[in-house]
Structures are given as C-alpha cells and as structure tokens.
C-alpha positions as CSV (number, residue, x, y, z in Angstrom):
1,X,-78.0,-37.4,-15.4
2,X,-75.8,-39.5,-17.7
3,X,-72.9,-37.1,-17.0
4,X,-73.3,-37.6,-13.2
5,X,-73.4,-41.3,-13.6
6,X,-69.9,-41.4,-15.2
7,X,-68.2,-38.8,-13.0
8,X,-66.3,-41.5,-11.0
9,X,-64.2,-42.3,-14.0
10,X,-62.4,-38.9,-13.5
11,X,-61.5,-39.6,-9.9
12,X,-57.8,-39.5,-9.3
13,X,-56.7,-42.7,-7.5
14,X,-54.8,-42.5,-4.2
15,X,-51.0,-42.7,-4.6
16,X,-49.7,-46.1,-3.4
17,X,-47.0,-45.9,-0.7
18,X,-44.6,-48.6,0.2
19,X,-43.3,-48.5,3.8
20,X,-40.1,-50.0,5.0
21,X,-40.3,-53.0,7.2
22,X,-39.1,-52.4,10.8
23,X,-35.7,-53.9,10.2
24,X,-35.1,-51.7,7.1
25,X,-36.2,-48.7,9.0
26,X,-33.7,-49.3,11.8
27,X,-30.9,-49.7,9.2
28,X,-31.9,-46.5,7.5
29,X,-31.8,-44.6,10.8
30,X,-28.3,-46.0,11.5
31,X,-27.1,-44.8,8.1
32,X,-28.4,-41.4,8.8
33,X,-26.5,-41.3,12.1
34,X,-23.2,-42.5,10.8
35,X,-23.3,-40.6,7.4
36,X,-21.3,-37.6,8.7
37,X,-18.5,-39.9,9.8
38,X,-18.5,-41.7,6.5
39,X,-18.3,-38.4,4.7
40,X,-15.4,-37.3,6.9
41,X,-13.5,-40.5,6.2
42,X,-14.1,-40.1,2.4
43,X,-13.0,-36.5,2.5
44,X,-9.8,-37.4,4.3
45,X,-9.0,-40.1,1.8
46,X,-9.6,-37.8,-1.1
47,X,-7.3,-35.1,0.3
48,X,-4.6,-37.6,0.9
49,X,-4.9,-38.8,-2.7
50,X,-4.7,-35.2,-4.0
51,X,-1.6,-34.6,-2.0
52,X,0.1,-37.7,-3.5
53,X,-0.6,-36.5,-7.0
54,X,1.8,-34.2,-8.9
55,X,0.0,-30.9,-8.4
56,X,2.6,-28.9,-10.4
57,X,0.7,-28.7,-13.7
58,X,-2.6,-28.0,-11.8
59,X,-1.0,-25.2,-9.8
60,X,0.5,-23.7,-12.9
61,X,-2.9,-23.8,-14.6
62,X,-4.6,-22.1,-11.6
63,X,-1.9,-19.4,-11.5
64,X,-2.1,-18.8,-15.2
65,X,-5.9,-18.3,-15.1
66,X,-5.4,-16.0,-12.2
67,X,-2.8,-14.0,-14.1
68,X,-5.2,-13.5,-16.9
69,X,-7.5,-11.7,-14.5
70,X,-5.0,-9.8,-12.5
71,X,-6.2,-6.5,-14.1
72,X,-2.8,-5.5,-15.5
73,X,-2.7,-2.4,-17.6
74,X,0.3,-2.2,-20.0
75,X,2.0,-4.7,-17.8
76,X,1.4,-2.9,-14.5
77,X,-0.7,-4.2,-11.6
78,X,-3.2,-1.9,-9.9
79,X,-2.4,-0.4,-6.5
80,X,-4.6,1.6,-4.2
81,X,-3.5,5.0,-2.9
82,X,-2.3,5.0,0.7
83,X,-4.3,6.8,3.4
84,X,-2.5,10.1,3.9
85,X,-2.6,9.5,7.7
86,X,-0.1,6.7,7.2
87,X,2.5,8.9,5.5
88,X,5.5,10.4,7.2
89,X,8.0,12.9,6.0
90,X,11.6,11.7,6.0
91,X,13.1,14.5,3.9
92,X,11.8,17.6,2.3
93,X,9.2,16.6,-0.4
94,X,9.7,12.9,0.3
95,X,7.1,10.9,2.2
96,X,6.9,7.2,2.8
97,X,4.6,4.7,4.6
98,X,5.2,4.9,8.3
99,X,5.7,1.1,8.5
100,X,8.9,1.4,6.4
101,X,10.4,4.6,7.8
102,X,12.6,3.1,10.5
103,X,13.9,0.3,8.3
104,X,14.7,2.8,5.5
105,X,16.5,5.2,7.7
106,X,18.4,2.4,9.4
107,X,19.5,1.0,6.0
108,X,20.9,4.4,5.1
109,X,22.8,4.6,8.4
110,X,24.2,1.1,8.0
111,X,25.3,1.9,4.4
112,X,27.0,5.1,5.7
113,X,29.1,3.0,8.2
114,X,30.4,1.1,5.2
115,X,31.3,4.3,3.3
116,X,28.2,4.2,1.1
117,X,26.0,7.3,0.8
118,X,22.5,6.6,-0.2
119,X,20.2,9.4,-1.4
120,X,16.5,9.1,-1.5
121,X,15.1,10.4,-4.8
122,X,11.3,9.7,-4.7
123,X,8.9,8.1,-2.3
124,X,5.2,8.4,-2.2
125,X,3.5,9.8,-5.3
126,X,-0.2,10.4,-5.4
127,X,-2.4,9.1,-8.2
128,X,-2.9,12.6,-9.4
129,X,0.8,13.3,-9.6
130,X,1.3,10.0,-11.4
131,X,-1.4,11.1,-13.9
132,X,0.5,14.3,-14.6
133,X,3.7,12.3,-15.1
134,X,2.2,9.7,-17.4
135,X,-0.1,11.8,-19.5
136,X,1.7,15.2,-19.6
137,X,5.4,14.9,-18.9
138,X,6.0,11.6,-20.7
139,X,3.8,12.5,-23.6
140,X,6.1,15.3,-24.5
141,X,8.5,12.7,-25.7
142,X,6.0,11.8,-28.4
143,X,5.7,8.3,-27.1
144,X,2.7,6.0,-27.3
145,X,1.1,4.9,-24.0
146,X,2.7,1.4,-24.3
147,X,6.2,3.0,-24.7
148,X,5.6,5.3,-21.7
149,X,4.5,2.4,-19.6
150,X,7.8,0.7,-19.9
151,X,9.4,3.5,-17.9
152,X,6.5,5.0,-15.9
153,X,3.3,3.4,-14.5
154,X,-0.1,4.6,-15.5
155,X,-2.0,6.4,-12.7
156,X,-3.4,3.9,-10.2
157,X,-0.8,1.3,-11.2
158,X,2.3,2.7,-9.5
159,X,4.0,1.1,-6.5
160,X,4.8,4.6,-5.3
161,X,1.1,5.3,-4.6
162,X,1.3,2.6,-1.8
163,X,4.0,4.5,0.1
164,X,6.1,1.4,0.2
165,X,8.3,2.2,-2.8
166,X,11.5,4.3,-2.8
167,X,13.8,5.4,-5.5
168,X,17.4,5.4,-4.4
169,X,20.6,7.0,-5.8
170,X,24.3,7.3,-5.0
171,X,25.1,10.6,-3.4
172,X,28.6,10.5,-4.9
173,X,27.4,9.8,-8.5
174,X,24.2,11.9,-9.0
175,X,24.5,11.7,-12.7
176,X,23.3,8.1,-12.4
177,X,20.0,9.1,-10.8
178,X,17.1,7.3,-12.5
179,X,19.5,5.8,-15.0
180,X,20.4,2.1,-15.6
181,X,24.0,3.1,-15.0
182,X,23.1,3.3,-11.3
183,X,23.8,-0.5,-11.3
184,X,27.5,0.3,-11.7
185,X,27.7,2.4,-8.5
186,X,28.9,1.3,-5.1
187,X,25.5,2.2,-3.7
188,X,23.7,-0.3,-5.9
189,X,26.2,-3.1,-5.2
190,X,25.8,-2.5,-1.5
191,X,21.9,-2.6,-1.9
192,X,22.1,-5.9,-3.8
193,X,24.1,-7.4,-0.9
194,X,22.3,-5.8,2.0
195,X,18.9,-4.5,1.2
196,X,17.1,-7.7,2.1
197,X,18.3,-7.4,5.7
198,X,16.1,-4.4,5.9
199,X,13.2,-6.0,4.0
200,X,13.7,-4.1,0.7
201,X,13.5,-5.8,-2.7
202,X,14.3,-4.6,-6.2
203,X,11.0,-4.3,-8.1
204,X,11.9,-4.4,-11.7
205,X,14.6,-6.7,-12.8
206,X,16.3,-7.1,-16.2
207,X,14.1,-10.1,-17.1
208,X,10.8,-8.2,-16.6
209,X,8.9,-8.6,-19.8
210,X,6.6,-5.6,-19.1
211,X,8.7,-2.9,-17.5
212,X,12.2,-1.6,-18.2
213,X,15.0,-2.4,-15.7
214,X,15.0,0.0,-12.8
215,X,18.0,-0.6,-10.5
216,X,17.0,2.5,-8.4
217,X,13.5,1.4,-7.6
218,X,13.0,-0.7,-4.4
219,X,10.0,-1.7,-2.5
220,X,9.5,-2.5,1.2
221,X,8.1,-5.9,2.2
222,X,8.6,-5.8,6.0
223,X,5.0,-5.7,7.1
224,X,1.8,-7.7,6.6
225,X,0.2,-4.8,4.8
226,X,3.1,-4.6,2.4
227,X,3.2,-8.3,1.7
228,X,-0.5,-8.3,1.0
229,X,-0.1,-5.4,-1.5
230,X,2.8,-7.0,-3.4
231,X,1.6,-10.6,-3.2
232,X,0.6,-10.8,-6.8
233,X,3.8,-9.2,-7.9
234,X,5.8,-11.9,-6.2
235,X,4.0,-14.8,-7.9
236,X,6.1,-16.8,-10.3
237,X,4.1,-18.4,-13.1
C-alpha cells in the first residue's frame, strides 16, 4: 500500500507549450509566403557575386580534379567501340563512321583540285584488332607497355575504335606513311591549312606529353556525337 501511495511521484508532467500571439502568428505566416521570393533574390545576388570573382583558379582546380579521374591508361583516354551499323566502307578494308564519310571524301576531292593526292591508310579498328596490335605486334619489338603506348593505344583506348579517326598519307610519297616525315609532304601542309574546313583536327601534336607526334592521325569533329566523344581530349588544363 505504501508503494501505491507514492506512485504519483513517477508521473511525467505535461510538456509546457508556448503559443504565438495573434500578431506574431500573422507575421510568421507572411514570412512563409514570401520566403521563396527572398530565397530567389538571395540566390541571384550570390550568382552575380560569383560571376564578378576571378573564377580562373577555381576553374583550373575543377579541371585538374576531373583530369585525375579521366581514366587515362598510359596517357590514353577510353573510347567505346562504335556500333557496326554506323560504319560505312569508303575503300577496300577501310571503314569510317557514316557521319564523317561525306566530309572525308569531299576533303580528298578538294585536295585533288589543288594537286594534292591524299591516301587513306587506316580508319575504324575494332578493340580486338587493337588488342592484337598492342599486345602481339608491338611486343615483338621487345618494348614495355609504356613504350608501346607512345605509338599505339591500348585496346579500348584508341580513337580508331570510334570510327571518327583516319590515318592519312601522301600518295606521291608512300615512304612517309605512318612516319613523322609525313609532316614534310605537300599533303600534310595542305591538311594543316585546310582540314578544319572539313571538321578534321590533328589529334597528337608535338607537345603531347603522353603520346608521340603523329602528323598522319586526324579525327573528325563535325557532329554532336563526335564532339561529345572527344570533349575530354579537347580540354586544356
């Protein structure tokens, strides 16, 4: 009975609540109504402040972080293999992406009018073929993978697998095929002057720190798909 007598001492008291007066309640409701507008004004002011700041260092930092995660392998970026349905044959054993066929053939015709005879050496290469080239053909030179990668991309990392890359030579100087001496030919000089008109760009310049200079290797950037594929390659850190 003594235990029942003191049971009330364990009762939990009701929580005390304080209610806003009517005037405060109205003010609170108004704040709720206008809060989205206040947030919008604040956001616009913040954006304007950011635009006025020097974003150069911040942009470089973002790009540098992105570059660290661009999945390069031995200096080469990854590329998916093109769907075979988008390939077209332009010469025996040479296929290219259908989007670049017309521009490529037109470029050759325009060069011919100027007395320059371009020859196409290599277009689309499957990942399996690139595997044979990288692991079999190049290994015969007794080179380590890093050495091979300076002149040939690992499988899955070649622009040729996209169908948008083409190796070009000079029909009058075939000894310069796949050689840096190609830069001394009339064909190369014509390409440097005119290739951009047809949306072609030299992929591997002399200042590339990963891959050896390849004056014969050009890529097409005349479609949205091509621009998306080579977007990372075109970034300048």
